[in-house]
C-alpha positions, 0 to 999 in steps of 0.5 A, spaced: 200 565 422 202 569 415 202 577 414 202 580 407 206 587 406 205 591 399 211 595 398 210 602 398 213 607 393 219 609 398 221 602 399 222 601 391 229 598 390 231 598 397 234 591 399 229 586 403 233 586 409 233 593 410 226 594 409 225 588 414 229 592 419 225 599 418 218 596 417 218 590 421 223 589 427 230 591 428 234 584 429 241 582 427 242 581 420 244 573 421 236 572 424 234 575 418 238 571 413 236 565 417 229 566 416 229 568 409 233 561 408 227 558 411 222 561 407 219 564 413 220 571 409 218 571 402 217 575 396 211 574 392 211 567 395 218 565 393 224 564 397 229 571 397 236 573 398 237 579 403 240 583 397 234 582 393 231 589 391 224 590 392 219 592 386 213 596 386 209 590 385 212 586 390 208 583 396 212 581 402 210 575 406 212 573 413 210 567 416 210 564 423 215 569 426 215 572 433 221 576 434 223 577 441 228 583 442 235 581 444 237 586 450 243 587 448 242 590 441 242 598 442 236 600 438 237 607 435 232 612 438 230 618 434 230 624 437 224 627 439 224 634 437 220 640 441 214 643 438 218 650 438 223 646 434 218 643 429 214 650 428 221 654 427 224 650 422 220 653 416 225 659 417 231 654 415 227 652 408 230 655 402 226 651 397 221 646 398 218 642 393 215 634 392 222 631 392 226 635 396 228 641 401 234 646 401 235 649 408 240 654 411 242 649 417 244 653 423 251 652 427 250 647 433 246 642 430 248 635 427 245 633 420 244 626 423 243 623 430 250 620 433 253 618 439 255 625 441 249 628 438 242 626 439 239 633 436 239 633 429 236 636 423 233 629 420 229 628 426 226 635 426 224 635 419 221 628 420 215 632 424 214 638 420 209 640 415 213 640 409 215 632 410 207 631 412 207 625 407 214 623 406 220 621 410 227 625 410 233 622 407 240 624 408 244 625 401 250 629 404 252 632 410 256 638 413 259 638 420 255 640 426 258 647 427 258 649 420 252 653 417 249 654 410 246 650 405 243 642 406 239 638 401 234 633 404 231 628 399 223 627 400 223 620 397 228 614 396 228 616 388 231 622 389 235 620 395 239 616 390 239 621 385 243 626 389 247 621 392 249 619 384 250 626 382 255 628 388 259 621 387 260 623 379 261 631 382 255 634 378 253 638 384 258 644 385 258 647 392 261 654 394 263 655 401 265 662 405 270 661 410 275 666 415 281 664 416 287 666 421 292 669 417 294 672 410 295 668 404 300 669 400 296 668 393 289 671 392 287 665 388 289 658 387 288 650 388 290 646 394 291 639 393 293 635 399 293 628 401 289 627 407 289 620 412 283 617 415 282 611 420 277 605 417 277 600 423 285 598 424 287 601 417 289 608 416 287 610 408 290 616 404 285 620 399 287 626 395 283 632 397 282 638 392 279 645 393 280 651 389 280 658 393 280 665 392 281 671 397 275 675 397 278 680 402 284 680 408 288 684 413 294 682 416 290 677 421 284 674 417 282 673 410 275 672 408 276 666 403 271 663 397 272 656 397 270 651 392 271 643 394 272 639 388 272 632 392 268 631 398 272 628 404 270 629 411 272 635 414 276 637 408 276 644 408 278 645 415 284 640 415 286 643 408 287 650 411 290 647 417 295 644 413 297 650 409 297 654 415 291 658 415 286 655 420 278 656 420 277 661 425 273 658 431 276 651 429 277 647 436 279 641 433 283 643 427 287 649 429 294 651 432 291 657 435 287 660 440 284 666 438 282 672 443 277 675 438 272 669 437 271 667 445 264 663 443 268 659 439 264 659 433 266 656 427 267 661 421 265 656 415 259 657 411 256 653 406 254 659 401 251 656 395 250 650 391 248 648 383 246 642 380 241 640 374 236 635 374 233 633 367 236 639 364 233 644 369 238 648 373 238 649 380 241 654 384 241 656 391 244 661 396 244 661 404 245 668 407 251 668 412 249 668 419 249 674 424 255 672 427 259 671 421 257 678 418 258 682 425 265 679 425 267 681 418 264 688 420 268 689 426 275 687 422 273 691 416 273 686 412 269 687 405 262 682 404 261 682 397 256 676 399 
């Protein structure tokens, strides 16, 4: 038995093994490799390697394959968004066009599903009217408790484009954060080495962030933060290293603040700038109410 599958636009430049797992069946990589070698999976009636990148005119043929799922393989299930989440998601959207959306992400929701977080932005957007004829692609992440700007691509082409722009640092992000304590300098640059675990290895990477004090009192500082590098938890780690942890950070914080009983992380992705084909894009996400309320309570000036 032979089945043919023409390649859809969103899978152009995708590896054939990844295409297979997404469109046909979630099976071990070794099983895909074996069937490619045997010629049970062909591209344009020719044998192919798993690294082959599909083209728009390609035709994938699957011959005499009847996969049975290995019970020991855990297949990642998508989060089933509620009707309320789907209908209210439009309130988050700052920009919606044929290639991407920009949203103002609320606190308490992860960008993607993980072992500790099933509820996530990507699976919610997947069912919205904005993604009726497309699929959401992650191009960058912000922490679950961090609020603010998030870009989500609608096709593989723009997902790859945004990934490249982030990699070559052509996308500029500005965060607002409330730090515990008063900084000694009104502006400057944090340059630190951060450590991460990759399996059994511990790696060291450089992290660079420009900072500016917008306003402060003896206990708190409202900071404008411009990360140059994009390390995991970069801003939270760097501010802790320098003795000014982000208010509400339960992980990178040596202080227990009595002024933030709900333990809300006061870190907001405020602004993003980039250019595509000579067209400049700039988006600003309004501060969440709890952030603005805290500034008012502590008489910190909000210029944003």
